[in-house]
One Martini backbone bead per residue (centre of mass of N, CA, C, O) as a GRO file, in nm:
protein
  198
    1MET     BB    1  -0.881   2.552   1.331
    2GLN     BB    2  -0.727   2.782   1.151
    3LEU     BB    3  -0.450   2.849   0.990
    4ARG     BB    4  -0.218   3.067   0.982
    5VAL     BB    5   0.009   3.194   0.778
    6ALA     BB    6   0.240   3.187   0.984
    7ASP     BB    7   0.212   2.884   1.044
    8LEU     BB    8   0.268   2.780   0.758
    9LEU     BB    9   0.548   2.904   0.732
   10ALA     BB   10   0.677   2.768   0.976
   11ARG     BB   11   0.640   2.481   0.877
   12SER     BB   12   0.804   2.504   0.618
   13PHE     BB   13   1.074   2.598   0.750
   14LYS     BB   14   1.112   2.349   0.923
   15VAL     BB   15   1.152   2.150   0.698
   16MET     BB   16   1.398   2.301   0.564
   17ASN     BB   17   1.581   2.291   0.820
   18ASN     BB   18   1.590   1.975   0.847
   19GLN     BB   19   1.601   1.984   0.522
   20SER     BB   20   1.774   2.056   0.278
   21LEU     BB   21   1.752   2.176  -0.037
   22GLN     BB   22   1.964   1.985  -0.152
   23GLU     BB   23   1.826   1.720  -0.064
   24LEU     BB   24   1.561   1.768  -0.204
   25SER     BB   25   1.677   1.792  -0.490
   26ARG     BB   26   1.803   1.510  -0.502
   27THR     BB   27   1.537   1.351  -0.457
   28VAL     BB   28   1.378   1.466  -0.693
   29SER     BB   29   1.577   1.375  -0.910
   30HIS     BB   30   1.558   1.076  -0.855
   31ALA     BB   31   1.249   1.056  -0.912
   32LEU     BB   32   1.258   1.211  -1.215
   33ARG     BB   33   1.534   1.062  -1.352
   34HIS     BB   34   1.573   0.741  -1.239
   35GLU     BB   35   1.340   0.619  -0.991
   36PRO     BB   36   1.009   0.645  -0.993
   37TRP     BB   37   0.907   0.365  -0.881
   38LEU     BB   38   1.001   0.418  -0.579
   39TYR     BB   39   0.753   0.657  -0.578
   40GLU     BB   40   0.500   0.592  -0.749
   41LEU     BB   41   0.585   0.699  -1.041
   42GLU     BB   42   0.463   0.842  -1.362
   43LEU     BB   43   0.586   0.932  -1.649
   44ASP     BB   44   0.552   1.106  -1.906
   45ALA     BB   45   0.672   1.173  -2.220
   46GLN     BB   46   0.792   1.462  -2.076
   47GLY     BB   47   0.833   1.403  -1.747
   48TRP     BB   48   0.565   1.437  -1.605
   49VAL     BB   49   0.412   1.519  -1.281
   50PRO     BB   50   0.224   1.546  -1.029
   51VAL     BB   51   0.303   1.728  -0.755
   52GLU     BB   52   0.127   1.576  -0.545
   53ASP     BB   53   0.254   1.299  -0.592
   54LEU     BB   54   0.534   1.378  -0.501
   55LEU     BB   55   0.466   1.476  -0.216
   56GLN     BB   56   0.345   1.210  -0.117
   57ALA     BB   57   0.598   1.038  -0.163
   58LEU     BB   58   0.790   1.198   0.025
   59ARG     BB   59   0.622   1.170   0.284
   60LEU     BB   60   0.634   0.857   0.286
   61GLN     BB   61   0.952   0.816   0.273
   62ARG     BB   62   0.971   1.087   0.474
   63PRO     BB   63   0.868   1.163   0.782
   64GLU     BB   64   1.021   1.447   0.806
   65TRP     BB   65   0.822   1.530   0.540
   66SER     BB   66   0.509   1.553   0.628
   67ASP     BB   67   0.502   1.893   0.565
   68LEU     BB   68   0.536   1.905   0.282
   69ALA     BB   69   0.527   2.167   0.035
   70LEU     BB   70   0.491   2.349  -0.240
   71SER     BB   71   0.666   2.587  -0.134
   72ASP     BB   72   0.926   2.417  -0.110
   73VAL     BB   73   0.958   2.353  -0.410
   74GLU     BB   74   0.958   2.642  -0.510
   75ASP     BB   75   1.210   2.724  -0.347
   76MET     BB   76   1.406   2.520  -0.466
   77ILE     BB   77   1.386   2.625  -0.759
   78LYS     BB   78   1.451   2.928  -0.713
   79ARG     BB   79   1.745   2.860  -0.554
   80SER     BB   80   1.853   2.726  -0.803
   81ASP     BB   81   2.128   2.752  -1.017
   82LYS     BB   82   2.048   2.499  -1.234
   83GLN     BB   83   1.756   2.437  -1.296
   84ARG     BB   84   1.640   2.118  -1.276
   85HIS     BB   85   1.339   2.227  -1.247
   86GLU     BB   86   0.985   2.212  -1.344
   87LEU     BB   87   0.692   2.428  -1.301
   88ARG     BB   88   0.353   2.338  -1.428
   89ALA     BB   89   0.035   2.310  -1.383
   90HIS     BB   90   0.074   2.100  -1.135
   91ARG     BB   91   0.362   2.026  -1.254
   92ILE     BB   92   0.663   1.812  -1.274
   93ARG     BB   93   1.016   1.833  -1.386
   94ALA     BB   94   1.299   1.737  -1.532
   95ARG     BB   95   1.521   1.891  -1.753
   96TYR     BB   96   1.766   1.682  -1.694
   97GLY     BB   97   1.939   1.364  -1.668
   98HIS     BB   98   1.809   1.120  -1.780
   99SER     BB   99   1.790   0.744  -1.733
  100VAL     BB  100   1.501   0.704  -1.848
  101THR     BB  101   1.476   0.443  -2.092
  102GLY     BB  102   1.258   0.263  -2.179
  103LYS     BB  103   1.293  -0.034  -2.058
  104LEU     BB  104   1.330  -0.125  -1.741
  105ALA     BB  105   1.591  -0.257  -1.563
  106MET     BB  106   1.556  -0.523  -1.339
  107THR     BB  107   1.571  -0.699  -1.032
  108LEU     BB  108   1.537  -1.001  -0.948
  109ALA     BB  109   1.298  -1.132  -0.695
  110CYS     BB  110   1.198  -1.255  -0.393
  111PRO     BB  111   0.915  -1.225  -0.240
  112PRO     BB  112   0.701  -1.190  -0.023
  113PRO     BB  113   0.413  -1.342   0.055
  114VAL     BB  114   0.290  -1.039   0.083
  115LEU     BB  115   0.117  -0.799  -0.108
  116TYR     BB  116   0.004  -0.463  -0.208
  117HIS     BB  117  -0.303  -0.293  -0.344
  118GLY     BB  118  -0.415   0.023  -0.429
  119THR     BB  119  -0.761   0.107  -0.506
  120SER     BB  120  -1.044   0.148  -0.661
  121PRO     BB  121  -1.359   0.030  -0.639
  122GLY     BB  122  -1.411   0.024  -0.959
  123ALA     BB  123  -1.152  -0.188  -1.014
  124VAL     BB  124  -1.190  -0.463  -0.869
  125THR     BB  125  -1.353  -0.649  -1.057
  126LEU     BB  126  -1.145  -0.649  -1.290
  127ILE     BB  127  -0.901  -0.753  -1.130
  128LEU     BB  128  -1.042  -1.025  -1.033
  129LYS     BB  129  -1.067  -1.115  -1.343
  130GLU     BB  130  -0.768  -1.011  -1.490
  131GLY     BB  131  -0.586  -0.866  -1.303
  132LEU     BB  132  -0.269  -0.727  -1.284
  133LEU     BB  133  -0.178  -0.440  -1.468
  134PRO     BB  134   0.027  -0.188  -1.593
  135MET     BB  135  -0.088  -0.033  -1.820
  136LYS     BB  136   0.100   0.264  -1.845
  137ARG     BB  137   0.308   0.092  -1.734
  138GLN     BB  138   0.578  -0.135  -1.697
  139TYR     BB  139   0.464  -0.211  -1.411
  140VAL     BB  140   0.359  -0.348  -1.135
  141HIS     BB  141   0.246  -0.197  -0.839
  142LEU     BB  142   0.367  -0.256  -0.504
  143SER     BB  143   0.322  -0.310  -0.157
  144GLY     BB  144   0.474  -0.393   0.158
  145ASP     BB  145   0.225  -0.236   0.290
  146GLN     BB  146  -0.081  -0.114   0.386
  147GLU     BB  147  -0.014   0.186   0.424
  148THR     BB  148   0.100   0.235   0.143
  149ALA     BB  149  -0.146   0.137  -0.016
  150LEU     BB  150  -0.335   0.350   0.096
  151ALA     BB  151  -0.181   0.602  -0.003
  152VAL     BB  152  -0.195   0.523  -0.301
  153GLY     BB  153  -0.509   0.486  -0.321
  154GLN     BB  154  -0.573   0.795  -0.246
  155ARG     BB  155  -0.510   0.891  -0.545
  156LYS     BB  156  -0.785   0.739  -0.660
  157ALA     BB  157  -0.938   0.742  -0.369
  158THR     BB  158  -1.087   0.812  -0.074
  159HIS     BB  159  -1.184   0.486  -0.061
  160PRO     BB  160  -0.989   0.247  -0.077
  161VAL     BB  161  -0.872  -0.066  -0.192
  162ILE     BB  162  -0.725  -0.357  -0.054
  163LEU     BB  163  -0.498  -0.576  -0.198
  164CYS     BB  164  -0.399  -0.913  -0.198
  165VAL     BB  165  -0.080  -1.068  -0.270
  166ALA     BB  166   0.046  -1.384  -0.360
  167ALA     BB  167   0.364  -1.354  -0.427
  168ASN     BB  168   0.510  -1.625  -0.377
  169ASP     BB  169   0.320  -1.797  -0.541
  170ALA     BB  170   0.358  -1.645  -0.807
  171TYR     BB  171   0.661  -1.690  -0.825
  172ASN     BB  172   0.635  -2.013  -0.825
  173HIS     BB  173   0.460  -1.959  -1.115
  174GLY     BB  174   0.657  -1.735  -1.285
  175ILE     BB  175   0.641  -1.462  -1.160
  176HIS     BB  176   0.783  -1.151  -1.184
  177PHE     BB  177   1.002  -0.990  -0.956
  178TYR     BB  178   1.111  -0.663  -0.822
  179VAL     BB  179   1.323  -0.449  -0.703
  180GLY     BB  180   1.289  -0.176  -0.495
  181ASN     BB  181   1.183  -0.121  -0.186
  182VAL     BB  182   1.042  -0.122   0.121
  183HIS     BB  183   0.760  -0.018  -0.030
  184VAL     BB  184   0.845  -0.127  -0.330
  185TRP     BB  185   0.711  -0.329  -0.591
  186LEU     BB  186   0.761  -0.521  -0.886
  187ALA     BB  187   0.568  -0.649  -1.176
  188ASP     BB  188   0.425  -0.857  -1.355
  189PRO     BB  189   0.160  -0.984  -1.444
  190ILE     BB  190  -0.127  -1.072  -1.232
  191PRO     BB  191  -0.317  -1.312  -1.166
  192PRO     BB  192  -0.623  -1.356  -1.001
  193GLN     BB  193  -0.546  -1.610  -0.812
  194PHE     BB  194  -0.341  -1.397  -0.637
  195ILE     BB  195  -0.609  -1.231  -0.562
  196ARG     BB  196  -0.740  -1.032  -0.284
  197GLU     BB  197  -0.946  -0.912  -0.062
  198ARG     BB  198  -0.903  -0.780   0.258
   0.00000   0.00000   0.00000
């Protein structure tokens, strides 16, 4: 059964009543201005990210925001007196206050035994041959659990592949890992011998 417009509006208002617009704005600013890697986001040269990537990241990080919608973000921007964010052509960015410049300095840490990486089926063969590389990012992004890896992988493919990374073994062989948060770890390039398909 299709949701009526009134149902969609009620769902959106429920999300915003549970978490204030101010808190949403703070979290979006943190993601777009200071620590995008914690949200599995990669800013382009002008600070833009696809708004759907941001929404997925916020839903994943905050279960109470599982119904967060584009209309909530639009409302947040419209009602903000300081106009901290800009939304254009399905992309969003922070207008000012960025602390992300150059290579991000991260804190080295010993990772758990296994971390996960969600990717598209078409990328698996190359990864298993050449390892995990940062590509256009500064670091390799890894997930602390399979559910997060699956959610991240679904941004790349409808049916992603989950790779297991022997993170502690890689760390003991000199690969650097960095603290992210409970869901996200960062790393330098990871050779293929530490990677297997789940």
